[in-house]
DRENTOR-171845 format. One record per residue (C-alpha): residue number from 1; x, y negated, z. Coordinates in nm, 3 decimals. Layout:
site pos=NUM&X=X&Y=Y&Z=Z;
...
This chain:
site pos=1&X=1.461&Y=-1.724&Z=1.712;
site pos=2&X=1.416&Y=-1.599&Z=1.355;
site pos=3&X=1.151&Y=-1.787&Z=1.163;
site pos=4&X=0.856&Y=-1.591&Z=1.033;
site pos=5&X=0.832&Y=-1.543&Z=0.658;
site pos=6&X=0.467&Y=-1.431&Z=0.674;
site pos=7&X=0.218&Y=-1.518&Z=0.946;
site pos=8&X=-0.146&Y=-1.414&Z=0.953;
site pos=9&X=-0.330&Y=-1.599&Z=1.228;
site pos=10&X=-0.671&Y=-1.494&Z=1.355;
site pos=11&X=-0.825&Y=-1.427&Z=1.013;
site pos=12&X=-1.183&Y=-1.314&Z=0.963;
site pos=13&X=-1.303&Y=-1.142&Z=0.646;
site pos=14&X=-1.654&Y=-1.023&Z=0.558;
site pos=15&X=-1.803&Y=-0.797&Z=0.292;
site pos=16&X=-2.164&Y=-0.879&Z=0.205;
site pos=17&X=-2.193&Y=-1.070&Z=0.532;
site pos=18&X=-2.062&Y=-0.780&Z=0.741;
site pos=19&X=-1.741&Y=-0.840&Z=0.942;
site pos=20&X=-1.443&Y=-0.635&Z=0.824;
site pos=21&X=-1.153&Y=-0.822&Z=0.986;
site pos=22&X=-1.237&Y=-0.987&Z=1.316;
site pos=23&X=-0.959&Y=-1.222&Z=1.425;
site pos=24&X=-0.656&Y=-1.030&Z=1.297;
site pos=25&X=-0.305&Y=-1.168&Z=1.354;
site pos=26&X=0.009&Y=-1.012&Z=1.202;
site pos=27&X=0.359&Y=-1.151&Z=1.149;
site pos=28&X=0.666&Y=-1.049&Z=0.950;
site pos=29&X=1.024&Y=-1.175&Z=0.983;
site pos=30&X=1.270&Y=-1.182&Z=0.692;
site pos=31&X=1.427&Y=-0.839&Z=0.641;
site pos=32&X=1.176&Y=-0.658&Z=0.862;
site pos=33&X=0.971&Y=-0.352&Z=0.779;
site pos=34&X=0.634&Y=-0.395&Z=0.949;
site pos=35&X=0.360&Y=-0.134&Z=0.921;
site pos=36&X=-0.014&Y=-0.154&Z=0.983;
site pos=37&X=-0.175&Y=0.177&Z=1.068;
site pos=38&X=-0.532&Y=0.276&Z=1.136;
site pos=39&X=-0.813&Y=0.508&Z=1.031;
site pos=40&X=-0.986&Y=0.484&Z=0.694;
site pos=41&X=-1.222&Y=0.187&Z=0.695;
site pos=42&X=-1.032&Y=0.002&Z=0.967;
site pos=43&X=-0.953&Y=-0.290&Z=0.734;
site pos=44&X=-0.589&Y=-0.223&Z=0.642;
site pos=45&X=-0.622&Y=-0.270&Z=0.266;
site pos=46&X=-0.855&Y=-0.566&Z=0.321;
site pos=47&X=-0.577&Y=-0.734&Z=0.517;
site pos=48&X=-0.334&Y=-0.700&Z=0.225;
site pos=49&X=-0.592&Y=-0.820&Z=-0.025;
site pos=50&X=-0.664&Y=-1.122&Z=0.194;
site pos=51&X=-0.293&Y=-1.209&Z=0.198;
site pos=52&X=-0.288&Y=-1.179&Z=-0.183;
site pos=53&X=-0.583&Y=-1.415&Z=-0.223;
site pos=54&X=-0.806&Y=-1.150&Z=-0.380;
site pos=55&X=-1.029&Y=-1.136&Z=-0.072;
site pos=56&X=-1.181&Y=-1.452&Z=0.073;
site pos=57&X=-1.078&Y=-1.553&Z=0.427;
site pos=58&X=-1.365&Y=-1.712&Z=0.622;
site pos=59&X=-1.165&Y=-1.821&Z=0.924;
site pos=60&X=-0.799&Y=-1.835&Z=1.027;
site pos=61&X=-0.482&Y=-1.909&Z=0.834;
site pos=62&X=-0.220&Y=-1.720&Z=0.633;
site pos=63&X=0.122&Y=-1.885&Z=0.616;
site pos=64&X=0.412&Y=-1.796&Z=0.388;
site pos=65&X=0.740&Y=-1.965&Z=0.473;
site pos=66&X=0.541&Y=-2.206&Z=0.690;
site pos=67&X=0.293&Y=-2.309&Z=0.418;
site pos=68&X=-0.075&Y=-2.214&Z=0.425;
site pos=69&X=-0.170&Y=-1.993&Z=0.130;
site pos=70&X=-0.518&Y=-1.861&Z=0.215;
site pos=71&X=-0.685&Y=-2.094&Z=-0.037;
site pos=72&X=-0.442&Y=-2.029&Z=-0.323;
site pos=73&X=-0.508&Y=-1.814&Z=-0.627;
site pos=74&X=-0.343&Y=-1.472&Z=-0.651;
site pos=75&X=-0.120&Y=-1.581&Z=-0.939;
site pos=76&X=0.014&Y=-1.871&Z=-0.732;
site pos=77&X=0.086&Y=-1.638&Z=-0.440;
site pos=78&X=0.272&Y=-1.397&Z=-0.671;
site pos=79&X=0.487&Y=-1.678&Z=-0.808;
site pos=80&X=0.572&Y=-1.785&Z=-0.452;
site pos=81&X=0.718&Y=-1.440&Z=-0.388;
site pos=82&X=0.457&Y=-1.204&Z=-0.238;
site pos=83&X=0.402&Y=-0.883&Z=-0.436;
site pos=84&X=0.127&Y=-0.629&Z=-0.367;
site pos=85&X=0.160&Y=-0.266&Z=-0.480;
site pos=86&X=-0.196&Y=-0.126&Z=-0.458;
site pos=87&X=-0.275&Y=0.233&Z=-0.372;
site pos=88&X=-0.417&Y=0.289&Z=-0.723;
site pos=89&X=-0.068&Y=0.230&Z=-0.877;
site pos=90&X=-0.231&Y=0.080&Z=-1.192;
site pos=91&X=0.040&Y=0.195&Z=-1.433;
site pos=92&X=0.000&Y=0.166&Z=-1.808;
site pos=93&X=0.014&Y=0.539&Z=-1.872;
site pos=94&X=0.093&Y=0.536&Z=-2.250;
site pos=95&X=0.387&Y=0.298&Z=-2.195;
site pos=96&X=0.733&Y=0.420&Z=-2.102;
site pos=97&X=0.882&Y=0.395&Z=-1.754;
site pos=98&X=1.104&Y=0.105&Z=-1.861;
site pos=99&X=0.817&Y=-0.079&Z=-2.030;
site pos=100&X=0.608&Y=-0.049&Z=-1.712;
site pos=101&X=0.897&Y=-0.180&Z=-1.505;
site pos=102&X=0.958&Y=-0.477&Z=-1.734;
site pos=103&X=0.593&Y=-0.580&Z=-1.701;
site pos=104&X=0.667&Y=-0.660&Z=-1.336;
site pos=105&X=0.915&Y=-0.930&Z=-1.440;
site pos=106&X=0.666&Y=-1.158&Z=-1.611;
site pos=107&X=0.732&Y=-1.438&Z=-1.358;
site pos=108&X=1.104&Y=-1.443&Z=-1.448;
site pos=109&X=1.244&Y=-1.641&Z=-1.739;
site pos=110&X=1.602&Y=-1.511&Z=-1.736;
site pos=111&X=1.680&Y=-1.206&Z=-1.951;
site pos=112&X=2.000&Y=-1.160&Z=-1.751;
site pos=113&X=1.807&Y=-1.152&Z=-1.422;
site pos=114&X=1.552&Y=-0.909&Z=-1.563;
site pos=115&X=1.831&Y=-0.674&Z=-1.674;
site pos=116&X=2.002&Y=-0.712&Z=-1.336;
site pos=117&X=1.679&Y=-0.617&Z=-1.158;
site pos=118&X=1.626&Y=-0.323&Z=-1.390;
site pos=119&X=1.978&Y=-0.197&Z=-1.317;
site pos=120&X=1.910&Y=-0.234&Z=-0.943;
site pos=121&X=1.591&Y=-0.029&Z=-0.969;
site pos=122&X=1.765&Y=0.245&Z=-1.168;
site pos=123&X=2.033&Y=0.249&Z=-0.897;
site pos=124&X=1.766&Y=0.284&Z=-0.627;
site pos=125&X=1.571&Y=0.543&Z=-0.827;
site pos=126&X=1.812&Y=0.747&Z=-1.043;
site pos=127&X=1.526&Y=0.973&Z=-1.153;
site pos=128&X=1.354&Y=0.677&Z=-1.319;
site pos=129&X=1.671&Y=0.604&Z=-1.514;
site pos=130&X=1.667&Y=0.963&Z=-1.641;
site pos=131&X=1.302&Y=0.919&Z=-1.746;
site pos=132&X=1.322&Y=0.557&Z=-1.863;
site pos=133&X=1.191&Y=0.641&Z=-2.212;
site pos=134&X=0.921&Y=0.885&Z=-2.102;
site pos=135&X=0.554&Y=0.785&Z=-2.096;
site pos=136&X=0.436&Y=0.711&Z=-1.742;
site pos=137&X=0.161&Y=0.969&Z=-1.790;
site pos=138&X=0.421&Y=1.249&Z=-1.797;
site pos=139&X=0.558&Y=1.173&Z=-1.449;
site pos=140&X=0.473&Y=1.342&Z=-1.121;
site pos=141&X=0.266&Y=1.155&Z=-0.864;
site pos=142&X=0.575&Y=1.070&Z=-0.661;
site pos=143&X=0.760&Y=0.944&Z=-0.968;
site pos=144&X=0.462&Y=0.730&Z=-1.067;
site pos=145&X=0.467&Y=0.576&Z=-0.721;
site pos=146&X=0.838&Y=0.497&Z=-0.767;
site pos=147&X=0.751&Y=0.318&Z=-1.093;
site pos=148&X=0.478&Y=0.118&Z=-0.918;
site pos=149&X=0.720&Y=0.014&Z=-0.642;
site pos=150&X=0.995&Y=-0.058&Z=-0.893;
site pos=151&X=0.761&Y=-0.275&Z=-1.098;
site pos=152&X=0.688&Y=-0.473&Z=-0.783;
site pos=153&X=1.060&Y=-0.520&Z=-0.719;
site pos=154&X=1.124&Y=-0.654&Z=-1.071;
site pos=155&X=1.008&Y=-1.004&Z=-0.971;
site pos=156&X=1.248&Y=-1.038&Z=-0.676;
site pos=157&X=0.974&Y=-1.048&Z=-0.410;
site pos=158&X=1.035&Y=-1.224&Z=-0.081;
site pos=159&X=0.776&Y=-0.989&Z=0.071;
site pos=160&X=0.679&Y=-0.651&Z=-0.077;
site pos=161&X=0.340&Y=-0.522&Z=0.041;
site pos=162&X=0.282&Y=-0.149&Z=-0.007;
site pos=163&X=-0.072&Y=-0.015&Z=0.026;
site pos=164&X=-0.084&Y=0.358&Z=0.111;
site pos=165&X=0.213&Y=0.456&Z=-0.110;
site pos=166&X=0.184&Y=0.825&Z=-0.016;
site pos=167&X=-0.194&Y=0.853&Z=-0.063;
site pos=168&X=-0.301&Y=1.166&Z=-0.247;
site pos=169&X=0.048&Y=1.312&Z=-0.279;
site pos=170&X=0.162&Y=1.663&Z=-0.189;
site pos=171&X=0.355&Y=1.684&Z=0.142;
site pos=172&X=0.695&Y=1.718&Z=-0.028;
site pos=173&X=0.622&Y=1.407&Z=-0.236;
site pos=174&X=0.503&Y=1.218&Z=0.074;
site pos=175&X=0.849&Y=1.264&Z=0.225;
site pos=176&X=1.006&Y=1.148&Z=-0.100;
site pos=177&X=0.799&Y=0.829&Z=-0.114;
site pos=178&X=0.862&Y=0.746&Z=0.252;
site pos=179&X=1.234&Y=0.802&Z=0.193;
site pos=180&X=1.199&Y=0.548&Z=-0.088;
site pos=181&X=1.053&Y=0.296&Z=0.159;
site pos=182&X=1.340&Y=0.370&Z=0.395;
site pos=183&X=1.593&Y=0.296&Z=0.119;
site pos=184&X=1.420&Y=-0.034&Z=0.046;
site pos=185&X=1.444&Y=-0.119&Z=0.415;
site pos=186&X=1.817&Y=-0.041&Z=0.411;
site pos=187&X=1.850&Y=-0.279&Z=0.112;
site pos=188&X=1.716&Y=-0.557&Z=0.337;
site pos=189&X=1.388&Y=-0.599&Z=0.149;
site pos=190&X=1.106&Y=-0.745&Z=0.360;
site pos=191&X=0.819&Y=-0.496&Z=0.364;
site pos=192&X=0.462&Y=-0.499&Z=0.493;
site pos=193&X=0.345&Y=-0.138&Z=0.478;
site pos=194&X=0.000&Y=0.015&Z=0.513;
site pos=195&X=0.034&Y=0.392&Z=0.544;
site pos=196&X=-0.188&Y=0.687&Z=0.634;
site pos=197&X=0.104&Y=0.899&Z=0.761;
site pos=198&X=0.106&Y=0.717&Z=1.092;
site pos=199&X=0.387&Y=0.890&Z=1.278;
site pos=200&X=0.627&Y=0.871&Z=0.983;
site pos=201&X=0.540&Y=0.506&Z=0.913;
site pos=202&X=0.592&Y=0.398&Z=1.273;
site pos=203&X=0.916&Y=0.596&Z=1.288;
site pos=204&X=1.069&Y=0.402&Z=0.997;
site pos=205&X=0.918&Y=0.059&Z=1.080;
site pos=206&X=1.086&Y=-0.210&Z=1.287;
site pos=207&X=0.748&Y=-0.314&Z=1.424;
site pos=208&X=0.391&Y=-0.202&Z=1.383;
site pos=209&X=0.028&Y=-0.287&Z=1.444;
site pos=210&X=-0.265&Y=-0.056&Z=1.515;
site pos=211&X=-0.585&Y=-0.174&Z=1.345;
site pos=212&X=-0.917&Y=-0.033&Z=1.463;
site pos=213&X=-1.257&Y=-0.144&Z=1.330;
site pos=214&X=-1.118&Y=-0.475&Z=1.214;
site pos=215&X=-0.924&Y=-0.566&Z=1.528;
site pos=216&X=-0.560&Y=-0.529&Z=1.630;
site pos=217&X=-0.559&Y=-0.297&Z=1.933;
site pos=218&X=-0.185&Y=-0.241&Z=1.969;
site pos=219&X=0.145&Y=-0.386&Z=1.855;
site pos=220&X=0.512&Y=-0.337&Z=1.926;
site pos=221&X=0.817&Y=-0.165&Z=1.787;
site pos=222&X=0.751&Y=0.157&Z=1.602;
site pos=223&X=0.892&Y=0.360&Z=1.890;
site pos=224&X=0.691&Y=0.168&Z=2.150;
site pos=225&X=0.369&Y=0.239&Z=1.963;
site pos=226&X=0.453&Y=0.606&Z=1.916;
site pos=227&X=0.496&Y=0.637&Z=2.294;
site pos=228&X=0.186&Y=0.432&Z=2.379;
site pos=229&X=-0.147&Y=0.542&Z=2.517;
site pos=230&X=-0.327&Y=0.356&Z=2.239;
site pos=231&X=-0.144&Y=0.569&Z=1.979;
site pos=232&X=-0.233&Y=0.892&Z=2.158;
site pos=233&X=-0.594&Y=0.780&Z=2.193;
site pos=234&X=-0.638&Y=0.646&Z=1.838;
site pos=235&X=-0.457&Y=0.918&Z=1.643;
site pos=236&X=-0.415&Y=1.223&Z=1.865;
site pos=237&X=-0.752&Y=1.213&Z=2.042;
site pos=238&X=-0.584&Y=1.226&Z=2.384;
């Protein structure tokens, strides 16, 4: 049996005393792509922020490589190897593509490793290599998302968490970003994905979870969930 790299066990999170996550459990194995899908307000982003230590967990545990991390600071969690790419992207718009990417390598001390990672990202995203000296503000929405993901990859994450990477993009760019996630999966990168394009996310994921009003209501392989009654009920209104 493959050991879990990330294990969220029965966590509860509140905002202003109101329950947001109510006993949520999620697990990720090394090399897996796992997605969490649900309606707006279901608690998906809260789950990722709780894993990152930026949202307090009232009950339950979060384990990374077998060690509890729910009481650690975000910086400690980053240095352990979990990277969170938020939906806001948070690029430094006046800086160039390459400068933005290099900012993601602040936890690395080796110039050789930083250059190796940069070369890997330019191989994954040839368009970023073409635009390496352009200001991030001049890029399309899809290209900016590639920079945000690339910046996350610069630190050699053990787990890459992507929060709504296609949010707000035109349909053609949505396909482009999800193809990017698929390429990362093929590279063997461990991914925990929150995504509003439910069918596409479940189609590319190894496993998935359906989150509704702060509770997990379904889990299984992506194909199992797509064929399930809970999927039809939650997302198709059937």
